[in-house]
C-alpha positions, 0 to 999 in steps of 0.5 A: 750766262756771260763770262766775266771779262779778263782784264789786265792788272792796271792801277785803275783796275786795282783801284776799282777792285779796292772798292770792295774794301767798303764791303769788307770793312765791317768785318775787318777785325776777322779779316786781319786775324785771317791774314795773321793766320795765313802768314803764320801757316805760310812761314811755318811751311817754309820751316818744314824743309829746313827741319827735314834737312836737319833730321836727315843730316842728324841721322847721317852724322851719327848724332845722338838719338835724343837730338834726332827725336828732338828734331822729329818732335819739332817737326810734329809741333810744326805740323800741328801749328801749321794745321791749326793756323790753316784751320783758323785762316780758312774759317775766318776767310770763309766767314768774312767772305760770306758776310761780305758777299751777302752785303754786296749782293744786297747792295747790288740788288737794292741798287738794281731795283731802284734803277729807272725803267730806261736802264732795263730797256737797254740791258738784258736780264741774263746779263744783269743776273750774271752780275749778281750771280756769276760775278759775285761767285767769282769774287767769292772764290777770289776772296776765299782762296785765290787771294790767300793762294797768291799771298802764300805763293809769294811768301813761298817764292821769296822765303824759299829763295832766301833759305836757298841762298842761306844753304848754298849761294852757288847751288842757288845760282845754278838752280835759278839758271835752270828751273825758272826758265823751264817753269815759264815754258810750262806756263806758256805751253799750258796756256796754249793748250787751254786755248784748245779746251776753250775751242772745244767748249765753244764747238760743243756749245754750237753743237748743243745749239743745233740739237736744241733748235732742231728738237724745239722746231722739230715740226718745222724740220719735218714739214720742210723735210730737212732731217738729212740737212740737220743730220749733216750740219750736226755731223760737220760740227761734231767732226770738227770737235773731234779734230780739235780734240785730237790735235789738243791730245797731241799737244797734251802728250807733248806737254806731258813729255816736256814736263817729265823731261824738263822738270825732272831733268832740272831736278836731276841737274840740281841734285847732280850739282849738289852731289858734286858739291857734297863730295867736295865738302861744300854742302852736307847731305841734310842741306842738300835734302832741304835744298831739293825740297825748297826747289820743288816748293819754289817750282810749284809756286812759280807754276801755280802763280800764273793760274792765280794771276789769271784768276785775279785778272778775271776778278778785276774784270768782274769787279769792273762789270759789277761796279759799272752798275753802281755808276747808274743813277737811282730813282728817288725811292722813299720807303714811306708815303711821306706826302702830307696830303696822303692821297690824290683826288685824281685830277691830271693835267698834261701841259705841252708834254713831248717825249722820245725814248732814250734809245730813239731820241730823234723820234718823238712818240708824243708831241705837245700833249695838252689835256686836263682830266678831272677827278673820277672821270673815265678817259679813253685813249684810242688810235692806230698802233704806234700812236703813243697810247701806251707811252701816255700810260708810262708817263703817268706812272713816271716810268719815264720823264717827259722831255718837255712840258709839265705833268700835274697831279691835283695842280701840283707839278709831278717833279715836286711830288715824291715818286713813290707817293705818285706810284702808290696812287696809281694801279695798272691792269695791263693786257699782258699780265705778269704774275709771280710764280708763288700762290694766288694769295701772294699775287693778290697781296702784292697790291698791299703786302700788309693786307689781312685775310679778309681784305684779300678775299674781299678784293678777290670777290670784287674781281670775280676771282673767288668764282674760280679760286674756290674750285681749286683744292688749295684755294688762295694757296694755289701755285700759279706757276712761272708767270702764271702759266697754270691759270687761264688768261681770264683768271690771270686778268682777274687776279691782276684786277684783285691786286689793283682793288687791294691797292685801292688807287685814286688813278687806274690805268687799263690796257684793254684787259679783255681783248684776248679773252673768250666771251664768258671770261670777257663778261666776268673781267669786264664786270670786275673792271666796271666795279674797279673803275667806280669812284676813280679817275680811269684811263682806258687804252681801248682796242675794242671801241664797244667797251668805251662808249660810256667814257666821259671823254675819248682822246684820239691819238695819231702819230703822237698827237691828240687829233680828236677828243670828245664823247662817243656821240660827238666823235661819231658826228665827225664825218672824216674822223679817225674815231668814226672810221675805226668804229665803222671798220670794227663793226663792219668786220 
């Protein structure tokens, strides 16, 4: 999981952070009340030292017990008000924050899932997951506590200094000449020590990597007799951690000594100066007591402010990372299949199609492809690895748009058809099947989420999947595990075929689904595929040429171009043909 970057607080950064207001806006009334209670509790806390000083002063001057009790009751009332305000502030801020972040998470996920495939080809899943988890969690902390803490400390510092000036201007100048400088030194010293902590964390992470790698690859370690080498590598790393930690310990010790000497020394100096002024009649004991407490309040707030600002910097960095995703253009996804015709016949036409992946714009994967595929025909794509067969399929699914040329469905330019409508008419059964971690039922129903029980069972039967599903005690409710790891390859293929059957597409794309299966699984899967291909336009990416002999048309791709096309018999007549050569190589092997 990536660490949110720390960004300087700039006008542009703040402007970016204010984009969050869009998500807070629906809950702005609650947020305004939360701010009211925050200001109220902060101001109430400022009155506390003043009343404490009055209480001490009343006792020293021998005022009536009634006056002392009155001040004590005022303090109790102030505590009740402050605690009540703090409760409502916390509850309101948490409510607003959780509602805001739920809205933000939904918006981020909805935007991500609408982005084109090319975006995900250039990003790591871990990074995107970090945006929607760790970054949003950081925003949660900021909106709930950090922002409130920042406002409270600013009010404490400004209000506290105002009260100090009111009590004694001379003593305030003396305090301001000593305490802020010491607090700044504490902040910078603390930041320097935190660097050691980061270094230790980094070294520990490295040492953990060594443990993880060696244990995962223990067979290689032992095969190459590198146990001693790995032991030495781990020893060096852990010794480095110990050295850094001991150095950090010395600095922490010095820091503690500095805190005791500096902060308490400053307080002693303020009290000493106040006592001198008390003896000279410039200040009374209650005022001096209030002054010392206000000084402690201000000192604590100045020290804590640096940490709060650092958290705000991370917050701005997180919002920049998060909103960077929102600058990406979405695909035009529609919620309903609004195309009047409702279904395609299955006719496909490629006119002068050329394509290069965005990451390699100068390397064309397909060159000037021209082909007309009539409805309900079986078309096979063959050719050496890297010829462009899989790219042909991704263009059909509109996962990428061609750089040049036109793709037509039923003689209609694909750009004139809704993207969701085109994809609703196409199903793909790839070689590497991805199943979600839920039940078999959920994975089959993914082809048609509103399908009823009977439709799911019929699809599974057509895919020859009920044969193994009925052997499981839980039947359709059997959990397949992450990526379907609890099922065999042949079982995963048949679940994917059942999913495609349930979708009932007009166009079917098969990426040789039987190439890595045993003979029994291959027979069952091949039988299911033949049922699935009936009455549909089928595009088969073929690795085993024996499976496509009955194809209506075979397209031979080489270096992104169609170099041969025809039936199996026609292509076998070409003496120097690529198809004939590939076929003879397979059968001779």
